[in-house]
KOLGUMI-778152 format. One line per field, with one value per residue: chain; x, y, z of N, C-alpha, C, O in turn. Coordinates in steps of 0.02 Angstrom, whole numbers, padded with zeros to 5 digits. Last residue first. Example, Ala and Ser with C-alpha at 12.3 -4.5 7.8 and 13.67 -1.06 7.14 Angstrom:
! KOLGUMI-778152
chaine <- (A_A)
n_X <- (00642_00660)
n_Y <- (-00112_-00284)
n_Z <- (00354_00390)
ca_X <- (00684_00615)
ca_Y <- (-00053_-00225)
ca_Z <- (00357_00390)
c_X <- (00645_00660)
c_Y <- (00002_-00165)
c_Z <- (00394_00390)
o_X <- (00670_00712)
o_Y <- (00057_-00166)
o_Z <- (00402_00423)
***
This chain:
! KOLGUMI-778152
chaine <- (A_A_A_A_A_A_A_A_A_A_A_A_A_A_A_A_A_A_A_A_A_A_A_A_A_A_A_A_A_A_A_A_A_A_A_A_A_A_A_A_A_A_A_A_A_A_A_A_A_A_A_A_A_A_A_A_A_A_A_A_A_A_A_A_A_A_A_A_A_A_A_A_A_A_A_A_A_A_A_A_A_A_A_A_A_A_A_A_A_A_A_A_A_A_A_A_A_A_A_A_A_A_A_A_A_A_A_A_A_A_A_A_A_A_A_A_A_A_A_A_A_A_A_A_A_A_A_A_A_A_A_A_A_A_A_A_A_A_A_A_A_A_A_A_A_A_A_A_A_A_A_A_A_A_A_A_A_A_A_A_A_A_A_A_A_A_A_A_A_A_A_A_A_A_A_A_A_A_A_A_A_A_A_A_A_A_A_A_A_A_A_A_A_A_A_A_A_A_A_A_A_A_A_A_A_A_A_A_A_A_A_A_A_A_A_A_A_A_A_A_A_A_A_A_A_A_A_A_A_A_A_A_A_A_A_A_A_A_A_A_A_A_A_A_A_A_A_A_A)
n_X <- (00587_00482_00453_00296_00205_00266_00213_00222_00193_00072_00100_00099_00061_00041_-00075_-00159_-00298_-00400_-00412_-00475_-00357_-00315_-00212_-00141_-00118_-00146_-00287_-00361_-00354_-00353_-00484_-00579_-00545_-00606_-00715_-00676_-00722_-00839_-00915_-00894_-00978_-01094_-01165_-01225_-01166_-01063_-00995_-00963_-00879_-00777_-00691_-00670_-00483_-00334_-00147_-00015_00172_00331_00425_00583_00590_00496_00350_00304_00157_00098_00087_-00072_-00165_-00288_-00414_-00455_-00418_-00340_-00232_-00190_-00143_-00035_00026_00058_00152_00241_00287_00327_00412_00424_00425_00302_00117_-00058_-00224_-00379_-00467_-00429_-00356_-00231_-00082_00081_00232_00350_00363_00438_00552_00665_00784_00801_00768_00822_00756_00706_00550_00421_00254_00162_00059_00092_00026_-00129_-00215_-00099_-00003_-00072_-00084_-00242_-00305_-00387_-00448_-00361_-00273_-00101_00049_00160_00293_00303_00378_00418_00438_00477_00457_00623_00688_00569_00569_00702_00704_00605_00663_00751_00700_00659_00782_00788_00662_00635_00759_00945_01065_01155_01124_00934_00819_00634_00501_00343_00203_00054_-00081_-00170_-00249_-00180_-00126_-00212_-00232_-00079_-00083_-00164_-00097_-00099_-00133_-00226_-00132_00005_00185_00294_00369_00308_00190_00160_00201_00147_-00010_00019_00042_-00035_00024_00068_00187_00361_00463_00653_00798_00900_00885_00743_00633_00492_00344_00195_00031_-00137_-00284_-00270_-00239_-00295_-00180_-00036_00041_00200_00335_00531_00665_00832_00986_01029_00931_01015_01017_01130_01275_01268_01161_01238_01369_01306_01252_01371_01421_01342_01360_01490_01489_01389_01463_01590_01523_01484_01614_01657_01569)
n_Y <- (-00889_-00926_-00768_-00648_-00624_-00467_-00330_-00183_-00042_00050_00197_00322_00489_00662_00782_00926_00980_01060_01092_01143_01156_01150_01236_01231_01248_01104_01134_01192_01147_00995_00997_01045_00910_00833_00907_00912_00841_00861_00746_00593_00517_00551_00502_00558_00504_00594_00592_00459_00481_00539_00563_00684_00726_00769_00736_00777_00783_00831_00840_00900_01013_01140_01201_01230_01186_01101_00938_00859_00735_00655_00544_00481_00546_00484_00488_00607_00618_00532_00627_00742_00666_00664_00800_00840_00732_00679_00658_00577_00586_00495_00565_00466_00398_00306_00292_00358_00270_00337_00370_00271_00167_00179_00316_00452_00457_00528_00654_00668_00746_00840_00919_01079_01064_01197_01301_01411_01569_01587_01550_01407_01331_01189_01052_01047_00900_00856_00784_00771_00706_00636_00576_00460_00355_00177_-00001_-00154_-00280_-00430_-00452_-00447_-00293_-00222_-00274_-00204_-00085_-00032_-00070_00016_00143_00139_00142_00269_00318_00221_00172_00121_00035_-00089_-00198_-00247_-00363_-00382_-00499_-00457_-00558_-00513_-00546_-00517_-00423_-00298_-00397_-00461_-00382_-00308_-00127_00029_00142_00237_00323_00269_00220_00350_00333_00305_00202_00107_00102_00072_-00049_-00130_-00114_-00186_-00317_-00301_-00368_-00436_-00346_-00298_-00264_-00221_-00196_-00105_-00112_-00017_-00110_-00050_-00132_-00111_-00246_-00253_-00350_-00531_-00692_-00821_-00860_-00775_-00718_-00770_-00696_-00638_-00582_-00537_-00453_-00348_-00257_-00111_00045_00038_00051_-00040_00041_00183_00110_00033_00179_00244_00158_00164_00292_00299_00200_00272_00397_00347_00286_00423_00480_00381_00424)
n_Z <- (-00458_-00609_-00698_-00713_-00862_-00916_-01046_-01124_-01127_-01036_-00991_-00881_-00884_-00823_-00881_-00937_-00844_-00721_-00549_-00380_-00249_-00091_00015_00190_00340_00402_00461_00351_00235_00262_00292_00197_00128_00200_00323_00509_00665_00773_00745_00711_00623_00498_00426_00289_00199_00172_00272_00249_00116_00154_00320_00411_00489_00516_00507_00555_00532_00466_00328_00234_00054_00023_-00075_-00186_-00226_-00280_-00324_-00374_-00371_-00458_-00381_-00245_-00140_-00081_-00172_-00159_-00021_-00057_-00149_-00054_00042_-00049_-00080_00040_00118_00282_00436_00474_00490_00505_00465_00469_00383_00340_00253_00322_00413_00427_00391_00445_00361_00273_00268_00267_00258_00119_00172_00350_00492_00557_00470_00514_00508_00453_00394_00278_00280_00211_00104_00058_-00054_-00168_-00250_-00374_-00435_-00600_-00718_-00901_-01038_-01026_-01090_-01070_-01080_-01090_-01021_-00989_-00917_-00888_-00743_-00716_-00761_-00722_-00569_-00542_-00564_-00489_-00381_-00385_-00352_-00220_-00133_-00100_-00034_00059_00148_00072_-00018_00034_00024_00016_-00037_-00076_-00116_-00150_-00202_-00304_-00376_-00519_-00567_-00665_-00738_-00830_-00923_-00993_-01035_-00993_-00896_-00737_-00664_-00582_-00471_-00469_-00423_-00409_-00476_-00379_-00368_-00483_-00518_-00389_-00452_-00547_-00493_-00348_-00180_-00069_00007_-00004_00072_00091_00199_00258_00414_00427_00302_00244_00185_00151_00124_00085_00102_00132_00070_00002_-00098_-00062_-00224_-00296_-00288_-00298_-00227_-00211_-00173_-00197_-00330_-00399_-00533_-00659_-00725_-00838_-00902_-00947_-00987_-01124_-01168_-01200_-01294_-01365_-01453_-01469_-01586_-01660_-01680_-01766_-01854_-01908_-01934_-02051_-02149)
ca_X <- (00628_00502_00475_00387_00199_00262_00224_00235_00182_00125_00077_00124_00030_00087_-00050_-00114_-00236_-00405_-00396_-00464_-00392_-00333_-00263_-00129_-00127_-00106_-00235_-00372_-00332_-00302_-00416_-00550_-00523_-00535_-00703_-00729_-00685_-00777_-00921_-00844_-00962_-01028_-01151_-01242_-01232_-01141_-01031_-01001_-00940_-00830_-00723_-00711_-00545_-00379_-00219_-00047_00115_00295_00387_00524_00627_00559_00397_00361_00175_00126_00126_00011_-00136_-00215_-00390_-00465_-00485_-00403_-00267_-00237_-00216_-00075_00004_00020_00079_00225_00244_00251_00407_00405_00496_00355_00178_00006_-00138_-00300_-00477_-00445_-00384_-00253_-00168_00023_00178_00341_00317_00352_00545_00587_00773_00831_00733_00852_00727_00776_00570_00485_00310_00203_00062_00087_00092_-00106_-00195_-00155_-00014_-00042_-00110_-00152_-00310_-00339_-00467_-00362_-00310_-00177_00027_00132_00254_00306_00308_00405_00402_00479_00417_00576_00697_00588_00489_00674_00750_00597_00607_00783_00747_00615_00737_00821_00691_00581_00712_00900_01000_01198_01175_01001_00867_00722_00553_00426_00242_00126_-00073_-00123_-00290_-00256_-00094_-00195_-00283_-00146_-00055_-00132_-00126_-00049_-00100_-00258_-00142_-00055_00118_00278_00379_00417_00245_00129_00225_00194_00006_-00002_00079_-00044_00000_00001_00143_00294_00434_00587_00759_00879_00925_00838_00670_00548_00385_00247_00086_-00074_-00235_-00301_-00225_-00326_-00256_-00072_00026_00134_00317_00445_00610_00761_00946_01077_00920_00988_01029_01068_01227_01305_01151_01153_01356_01316_01191_01316_01469_01350_01300_01439_01528_01367_01427_01580_01521_01430_01559_01694_01559)
ca_Y <- (-00869_-00939_-00840_-00686_-00639_-00544_-00336_-00256_-00085_-00012_00145_00270_00426_00614_00756_00867_00987_01013_01123_01103_01191_01098_01212_01230_01300_01116_01116_01218_01224_01035_01004_01107_00999_00821_00867_00941_00823_00897_00818_00636_00502_00598_00471_00611_00451_00606_00644_00471_00462_00595_00542_00643_00735_00721_00761_00749_00821_00805_00884_00852_00988_01102_01176_01262_01229_01157_00980_00910_00784_00658_00608_00458_00574_00475_00413_00568_00637_00506_00567_00751_00709_00606_00728_00860_00786_00680_00652_00590_00548_00540_00525_00511_00482_00301_00280_00396_00289_00263_00360_00372_00156_00209_00245_00429_00411_00432_00613_00652_00671_00836_00872_01033_01084_01133_01243_01357_01517_01607_01628_01437_01377_01275_01083_01076_00943_00861_00836_00750_00778_00639_00652_00516_00396_00236_00064_-00085_-00211_-00417_-00433_-00510_-00376_-00227_-00268_-00277_-00135_-00019_-00096_-00065_00133_00138_00079_00233_00360_00230_00220_00136_00070_-00006_-00195_-00200_-00341_-00355_-00453_-00436_-00524_-00553_-00521_-00567_-00470_-00287_-00325_-00507_-00380_-00370_-00188_-00014_00121_00176_00352_00310_00187_00335_00350_00362_00253_00096_00123_00147_00011_-00129_-00084_-00108_-00252_-00322_-00309_-00457_-00417_-00261_-00315_-00198_-00236_-00129_-00147_00003_-00096_-00044_-00104_-00106_-00220_-00273_-00294_-00472_-00633_-00782_-00847_-00855_-00709_-00782_-00775_-00615_-00648_-00521_-00506_-00389_-00261_-00171_00001_00034_00113_-00033_-00023_00153_00158_00017_00146_00270_00156_00084_00267_00326_00203_00221_00406_00366_00248_00360_00502_00392_00331)
ca_Z <- (-00435_-00552_-00713_-00685_-00788_-00923_-00962_-01127_-01200_-01024_-01033_-00878_-00890_-00865_-00812_-00931_-00886_-00768_-00607_-00421_-00293_-00131_-00018_00121_00317_00349_00506_00419_00250_00228_00346_00272_00099_00197_00251_00459_00611_00777_00738_00753_00693_00547_00483_00359_00211_00128_00268_00290_00106_00109_00261_00430_00447_00537_00474_00565_00512_00517_00375_00259_00121_-00007_-00012_-00175_-00151_-00319_-00283_-00394_-00332_-00465_-00411_-00331_-00166_-00045_-00152_-00225_-00040_-00006_-00173_-00118_00052_-00030_-00128_00028_00077_00220_00399_00495_00459_00550_00416_00473_00405_00399_00231_00275_00394_00442_00362_00443_00417_00240_00261_00266_00310_00105_00127_00271_00433_00553_00517_00499_00546_00456_00470_00274_00286_00257_00093_00061_-00003_-00146_-00187_-00362_-00392_-00534_-00689_-00832_-01002_-01016_-01042_-01131_-01051_-01125_-01057_-01039_-00901_-00917_-00776_-00704_-00753_-00803_-00630_-00531_-00592_-00554_-00377_-00378_-00415_-00268_-00140_-00117_-00118_-00006_00131_00131_-00005_00024_00068_-00017_00013_-00103_-00051_-00191_-00162_-00268_-00319_-00495_-00563_-00617_-00710_-00755_-00889_-00988_-01037_-01053_-00936_-00757_-00710_-00635_-00542_-00450_-00482_-00384_-00503_-00406_-00313_-00453_-00550_-00396_-00382_-00578_-00551_-00418_-00230_-00099_-00006_-00024_00067_00064_00175_00193_00358_00440_00369_00236_00235_00116_00139_00052_00110_00128_00084_00063_-00130_-00038_-00133_-00305_-00284_-00314_-00205_-00226_-00132_-00195_-00267_-00401_-00466_-00652_-00650_-00772_-00902_-00891_-00921_-01075_-01156_-01149_-01236_-01367_-01387_-01441_-01535_-01638_-01638_-01676_-01841_-01913_-01886_-01957_-02111)
c_X <- (00707_00552_00468_00377_00286_00236_00203_00244_00194_00121_00094_00087_00085_00061_-00013_-00090_-00194_-00351_-00408_-00463_-00382_-00380_-00260_-00191_-00126_-00089_-00157_-00304_-00321_-00291_-00379_-00489_-00514_-00491_-00624_-00694_-00717_-00722_-00874_-00860_-00922_-01018_-01088_-01222_-01252_-01206_-01074_-01027_-00952_-00894_-00791_-00704_-00606_-00445_-00281_-00118_00059_00215_00380_00470_00585_00563_00439_00395_00235_00148_00119_00020_-00071_-00205_-00319_-00458_-00498_-00446_-00342_-00267_-00257_-00154_-00029_-00022_00028_00144_00246_00230_00332_00392_00469_00392_00224_00082_-00063_-00242_-00423_-00486_-00457_-00346_-00179_-00053_00095_00287_00296_00319_00463_00562_00694_00805_00741_00797_00763_00774_00643_00504_00400_00242_00082_00083_00058_-00028_-00147_-00149_-00060_-00052_-00067_-00157_-00234_-00352_-00426_-00374_-00348_-00210_-00067_00076_00221_00271_00347_00353_00445_00447_00413_00494_00638_00611_00524_00600_00723_00629_00573_00715_00755_00644_00697_00813_00727_00616_00695_00819_00963_01103_01182_01045_00928_00741_00618_00450_00347_00170_00018_-00102_-00249_-00280_-00130_-00158_-00282_-00208_-00126_-00091_-00105_-00097_-00059_-00221_-00184_-00085_00064_00220_00349_00409_00327_00171_00199_00221_00099_00009_00075_00033_00029_-00013_00099_00241_00381_00541_00679_00838_00924_00875_00720_00600_00473_00280_00166_-00018_-00175_-00274_-00268_-00314_-00296_-00129_-00023_00094_00251_00399_00566_00730_00881_01028_00984_00981_00980_01066_01152_01289_01201_01157_01290_01352_01226_01281_01404_01376_01310_01411_01513_01414_01380_01530_01552_01452_01497_01625_01620)
c_Y <- (-00918_-00916_-00861_-00761_-00667_-00567_-00425_-00264_-00159_-00061_00100_00220_00382_00549_00704_00848_00919_01043_01050_01119_01138_01146_01175_01221_01307_01186_01125_01192_01249_01088_00996_01085_01045_00902_00876_00872_00856_00880_00847_00730_00552_00574_00503_00551_00496_00573_00617_00527_00446_00553_00551_00642_00683_00750_00745_00774_00746_00824_00823_00887_00932_01057_01138_01247_01259_01209_01039_00937_00808_00725_00620_00519_00543_00508_00411_00527_00617_00556_00534_00672_00714_00634_00706_00827_00788_00719_00653_00586_00606_00509_00561_00496_00507_00370_00275_00366_00333_00320_00330_00390_00241_00176_00264_00363_00413_00381_00542_00620_00696_00766_00852_00973_01031_01146_01198_01322_01460_01590_01638_01517_01413_01267_01124_01081_00965_00899_00822_00805_00760_00715_00650_00583_00450_00300_00122_-00054_-00159_-00338_-00419_-00530_-00445_-00300_-00254_-00292_-00202_-00063_-00088_-00086_00074_00129_00080_00176_00327_00272_00224_00184_00088_00061_-00100_-00177_-00290_-00361_-00432_-00437_-00522_-00517_-00576_-00523_-00497_-00340_-00311_-00449_-00418_-00359_-00267_-00060_00079_00159_00302_00348_00242_00299_00337_00378_00320_00175_00137_00152_00059_-00065_-00068_-00072_-00210_-00293_-00326_-00376_-00392_-00321_-00270_-00259_-00199_-00162_-00138_-00047_-00049_-00031_-00112_-00080_-00186_-00235_-00316_-00406_-00580_-00737_-00815_-00818_-00765_-00756_-00743_-00662_-00616_-00572_-00523_-00463_-00320_-00209_-00061_-00016_00078_00000_-00056_00095_00176_00041_00063_00240_00169_00108_00220_00296_00209_00206_00337_00381_00288_00318_00460_00414_00350)
c_Z <- (-00439_-00524_-00617_-00675_-00771_-00880_-00980_-01043_-01196_-01111_-01045_-00948_-00891_-00850_-00836_-00887_-00876_-00823_-00661_-00496_-00363_-00189_-00074_00099_00220_00325_00477_00456_00327_00233_00350_00290_00148_00180_00268_00408_00536_00719_00711_00715_00718_00637_00493_00430_00284_00132_00226_00286_00172_00105_00228_00336_00432_00511_00500_00544_00522_00533_00401_00312_00155_00080_-00048_-00130_-00170_-00252_-00306_-00355_-00357_-00430_-00411_-00382_-00244_-00059_-00112_-00191_-00118_-00014_-00126_-00142_00017_00007_-00088_-00029_00081_00184_00309_00459_00463_00518_00483_00470_00460_00421_00287_00249_00359_00445_00367_00419_00468_00302_00280_00260_00318_00192_00128_00249_00370_00497_00513_00518_00510_00493_00466_00374_00295_00268_00168_00075_00022_-00090_-00159_-00284_-00379_-00481_-00631_-00774_-00935_-01005_-01083_-01063_-01107_-01074_-01074_-01067_-00935_-00948_-00852_-00744_-00769_-00778_-00709_-00575_-00602_-00588_-00456_-00387_-00420_-00322_-00198_-00160_-00145_-00042_00044_00119_00043_00032_00084_00025_-00041_-00020_-00077_-00104_-00149_-00198_-00327_-00455_-00484_-00580_-00647_-00725_-00812_-00940_-01016_-01018_-00996_-00814_-00745_-00684_-00574_-00498_-00450_-00412_-00476_-00410_-00335_-00400_-00498_-00431_-00375_-00499_-00537_-00457_-00306_-00133_-00039_-00057_00046_00060_00166_00159_00282_00402_00387_00294_00227_00198_00110_00110_00093_00145_00078_00070_-00070_-00064_-00125_-00217_-00279_-00316_-00248_-00253_-00151_-00176_-00242_-00340_-00462_-00596_-00648_-00704_-00822_-00870_-00909_-01025_-01113_-01131_-01178_-01289_-01383_-01389_-01468_-01575_-01624_-01648_-01748_-01859_-01871_-01938_-02043)
o_X <- (00758_00593_00453_00331_00324_00234_00163_00268_00183_00077_00149_00027_00135_00032_-00040_-00077_-00193_-00350_-00422_-00507_-00334_-00434_-00208_-00234_-00115_-00041_-00112_-00268_-00292_-00232_-00346_-00442_-00463_-00442_-00593_-00667_-00768_-00670_-00862_-00826_-00923_-01039_-01035_-01257_-01288_-01261_-01133_-01087_-00956_-00950_-00844_-00708_-00586_-00451_-00279_-00141_00072_00202_00406_00473_00544_00545_00438_00455_00230_00149_00135_-00027_-00021_-00235_-00286_-00504_-00534_-00498_-00384_-00327_-00317_-00211_-00065_-00083_-00030_00089_00271_00170_00291_00352_00506_00409_00206_00104_-00036_-00211_-00427_-00526_-00514_-00389_-00128_-00068_00060_00285_00250_00260_00435_00533_00663_00804_00695_00771_00737_00825_00656_00486_00416_00266_00048_00133_00001_-00016_-00129_-00098_-00057_-00088_-00022_-00206_-00184_-00405_-00432_-00339_-00364_-00186_-00085_00085_00242_00226_00408_00309_00494_00431_00361_00473_00622_00576_00495_00601_00722_00603_00529_00717_00774_00606_00694_00836_00725_00599_00728_00822_00942_01091_01207_01025_00951_00708_00654_00434_00392_00163_00033_-00096_-00270_-00332_-00108_-00160_-00320_-00216_-00187_-00060_-00057_-00154_-00006_-00243_-00141_-00082_00072_00206_00362_00431_00377_00190_00246_00256_00120_00031_00121_00066_00083_-00054_00088_00243_00362_00570_00649_00837_00959_00900_00751_00612_00507_00262_00197_-00043_-00156_-00243_-00304_-00365_-00337_-00134_-00046_00117_00249_00418_00559_00756_00850_01052_00990_01021_00929_01086_01113_01292_01178_01158_01280_01383_01187_01260_01388_01355_01262_01419_01514_01389_01337_01535_01540_01410_01464_01581_01613)
o_Y <- (-00897_-00914_-00820_-00799_-00698_-00525_-00449_-00228_-00197_-00094_00101_00215_00415_00548_00688_00888_00877_01101_00995_01157_01109_01169_01166_01202_01358_01187_01146_01236_01296_01105_00986_01123_01080_00932_00903_00820_00834_00911_00860_00761_00540_00599_00472_00554_00472_00583_00616_00527_00385_00577_00565_00690_00626_00810_00684_00827_00688_00882_00771_00945_00907_01070_01113_01262_01320_01271_01041_00970_00773_00773_00597_00533_00566_00516_00366_00530_00613_00531_00493_00665_00702_00613_00752_00818_00754_00760_00619_00531_00665_00452_00615_00442_00561_00381_00252_00406_00366_00376_00308_00451_00258_00158_00317_00376_00384_00321_00502_00574_00743_00763_00844_00956_00974_01199_01148_01340_01458_01645_01695_01548_01470_01224_01100_01102_00930_00931_00763_00854_00701_00764_00659_00615_00472_00287_00124_-00064_-00130_-00340_-00401_-00584_-00475_-00350_-00282_-00335_-00240_-00088_-00125_-00143_00063_00096_00029_00169_00329_00266_00229_00231_00034_00107_-00066_-00138_-00294_-00364_-00476_-00403_-00564_-00467_-00634_-00465_-00499_-00326_-00314_-00458_-00415_-00300_-00271_-00038_00084_00157_00311_00386_00268_00317_00310_00436_00376_00212_00165_00208_00088_-00026_-00012_-00015_-00180_-00247_-00349_-00335_-00332_-00341_-00218_-00311_-00164_-00163_-00178_-00024_-00040_00021_-00160_-00041_-00214_-00186_-00374_-00400_-00575_-00703_-00775_-00757_-00797_-00775_-00687_-00695_-00556_-00608_-00528_-00520_-00352_-00198_-00070_-00074_00119_-00021_-00083_00091_00186_-00006_00033_00253_00132_00084_00200_00281_00168_00199_00341_00383_00266_00308_00470_00373_00322)
o_Z <- (-00412_-00569_-00573_-00657_-00809_-00835_-01020_-00999_-01243_-01140_-01074_-00937_-00905_-00796_-00889_-00842_-00831_-00844_-00637_-00515_-00389_-00171_-00105_00139_00188_00287_00514_00480_00354_00239_00401_00303_00153_00201_00313_00425_00509_00729_00652_00675_00778_00689_00496_00481_00327_00106_00245_00296_00165_00094_00256_00298_00444_00520_00511_00564_00508_00545_00380_00332_00116_00137_-00104_-00124_-00174_-00252_-00365_-00330_-00357_-00454_-00365_-00420_-00288_-00028_-00108_-00179_-00132_-00012_-00153_-00149_00033_-00011_-00057_-00040_00112_00208_00273_00436_00459_00515_00497_00472_00489_00467_00278_00231_00353_00466_00321_00427_00506_00300_00293_00207_00363_00201_00138_00280_00338_00463_00453_00574_00494_00513_00472_00405_00318_00242_00182_00062_-00002_-00064_-00125_-00254_-00375_-00477_-00612_-00767_-00944_-00977_-01141_-01011_-01160_-01034_-01074_-01108_-00912_-01007_-00879_-00766_-00820_-00774_-00756_-00619_-00650_-00639_-00478_-00409_-00477_-00358_-00232_-00216_-00206_-00101_-00007_00080_00063_00071_00129_00067_-00098_00032_-00100_-00055_-00143_-00163_-00343_-00474_-00426_-00551_-00589_-00664_-00763_-00927_-01024_-00969_-01034_-00790_-00774_-00727_-00611_-00557_-00395_-00426_-00499_-00366_-00314_-00383_-00471_-00399_-00361_-00490_-00510_-00435_-00324_-00112_-00041_-00115_00073_00044_00208_00097_00250_00351_00335_00324_00210_00242_00065_00137_00087_00197_00028_00081_-00092_-00058_-00172_-00164_-00255_-00364_-00235_-00296_-00098_-00168_-00294_-00295_-00495_-00591_-00624_-00646_-00772_-00809_-00849_-01000_-01076_-01075_-01132_-01236_-01415_-01330_-01422_-01520_-01580_-01586_-01692_-01815_-01819_-01928_-01988)
***
């Protein structure tokens, strides 16, 4: 009985510490996006303000936990259709690496979000170092300074980035390829890069506007010294157990 009481007390103390240590925005608003908004915005200012505009809850979850949308399953249908604008201000957090946990707390509180992690057998690409050394330029930026404006493009056949880890490159490649990309390069630190390629749909339609640009697979290998290898295996997924539309601020 004494042991059980001690275990319960320890659990409550630990839970209280975890709750107390959960990071949160100092000020945050969540509101429905304007009906005619097009595209979405992710902007992190040097002052610690994060703006996520015209994003679905699924988009917000993908951003907060740094996963792709095909790694999220379950939940009500509106998580794919309702769009929201989220603005959060922190006095201490800077950059995506520090702000993402704050978005996690916000979604848990405002959307009553509950999920569990699982794994699913999926086809994916492993990002590895090619036959020669990686052709990447190391950046002097600390991970906490890798703000969203430092990575531009991706959907237009060109990606310019400054001060990003390889995991962020893998995430952008996953978005472009529509398949998970897992970083297995073993490279640490931040990098500056410029990647140019011809989009696959243009190759398929034989509408290659710039013959000098290769496919994305070839560009990754020739321009970065990395390689995308097709593999199949378990990939972590987030399964949504509960989600509620947010109440008014």
